[in-house]
N, C-alpha and C positions, 0 to 999 in steps of 0.2 A: 518170276516176271523180271524182265530186264528193262530198266528205264533208260532211254536214250536221251542224251543231251544234244544240243545243237551241233557240236563237232561230230558226234557219232552219225547223226543224220546227214551231215555234209559229206562225211566219208562214204556213207552208203550211196548217196546220190552220185558222187563222182565215180565210184566203182561200178554202179549200174550203167553209167554212160560209157565207161572204158575200163573193163576188168583187167586190162594189161598194163595199167599205169604202174610205173616203178614206184617203190615206196617213197623215194625222194620227190618225184613229181606229185604224188598224192599229198605228201606232207606240205609241199609248197602251196598246193591248191587250197588246203584246209587251214593253213596258218599254224602248223606245228613243226617241230623239228622231227627228223626221221625216227628216232627211237620211240618217243611217245606215240607217234602215228602208228608204227608197227605194233606196239603193244595194244593199241585200241583195235586195230584190224584183227589181231590174234584173238582178242577177247570177243569180238563180234563173231568170229568163226567158231570159237569154243562154245559160245552161248547158243549156237544154232541159228543166229540171225542171218549170217552169210552161210548159205548151204553149199556153195561150190562156185566154180568158174567154168565157163565153156565158150566155145566159138559159136557165133551165129552164122549158119550156113545158108546161102541163098538157095531155096528150093528149085528155082528155075535153072540155076547154074548146074545143078546135079540132076536135071531132067525129072523133077517131081512137080509137074506143072498143074496137076489136078488136086484141088483141096475139096474134101467133102466133110460136111458136118453131119454126123449120123446119130440119130436118137434111137435108143433101144428101150424096149419095154419087156419086162420079164413076166412070166406066168406065175413064178414062185419066188418068194423072197426068203426062203429058208436059208439059214446061215451057211450051210455047206454049199448050197447052190450059188449064193452071192460070192462066196470065196472062190468057187470054180470059175464063175464069170469073170471076176476081177483078175484072176491068174491068167485066164485066156486072153483078156484084153492086153495085159502086160507082155504077153509072148508074141503078139503080132507086130512085126517091125514097122509096118506102114501106119499103125496107130501111134500118133505122136503125142496125143493128149487124151485123157479119159477122165470124166467128172461124174460123180454120183450126184443125182438131182433129187429135188423134192418136187412133187407135182405129178403131172400126167405121165411123164417119161422117167425112166430110171437112170439112164446114162446118156451123156452127150460125149461123143467121141469125134476127134479130128483125125482124119485120114489123109495122107498124101500119097499120090501115085503118079506114074508117068503118063497114064492114059485112062480114058473111060473104060477101055477093054480090060485094063489091069484092075480097075476098081470093081468091075463086074466079076472078074475072077476071084478077087479078095472076098467079095460078098458071097459068092457061091461056095468057095472052098473054106472060108474061115468064119465069117460073121454068122452065116446061117447055122453053123455048127455050135454056136454058143449054147450052153445048157439052159433049158427052160425059157428060151427066147419066144416071146409072144408076137412081137412086131418090130419092124425096122422102118425108119423114115429117113431119107437122105436128102440133103440140100447141098448143091454144089456152089462154091464161091466163084464169082466172076473175077473179082479183084480184091486185093487187100487195101483197105482204106486207112488202117492204122495198124502198124506192126506191133508185136509184143513190145510193150513199153516199160520203162522203169516204174516201180511202185511209187505212188505218191506218199512221201514221208513227211507228214505234217507233225504238229506238236503232239505231245502226250506220250503215253506208254505204249511200248511194243512188247507183247508177251513173248517169253522165251519159247522157241520152237520145241514141240514135243519130241522126245527121243524115242 
């Protein structure tokens, strides 16, 4: 378990807002000199708290205008079946998120496609072929009211990410 202090949380908040900050700019924003700031960032990376850096791409700008939230229910929860399902979900490029659920549904999947016709093709050719699939329920998003946002980093402990 890694305990974060106020400076670590400040670093994380700043990097969540702009992962391209130079070390100098980050150090200025959090009130450190560059060397200790870089050491802290490296520690946060090595501890698995910072998992990586990436660009946020506008789906509309790359013609992925349809977002569907798909709930999947399995007929079998055998270990090998679940492993096969999760591997299949990871292999479909239009699936950009997949979450294992507790409750009536087994998975919640976010799919992006350029059209409803493409979603239908994805459904027919990929989703329906998932092993032991019992049912599929799709909801289409009309608009995004809050994009993926920085994590709320309050006080207290943050556990080290599992390796």
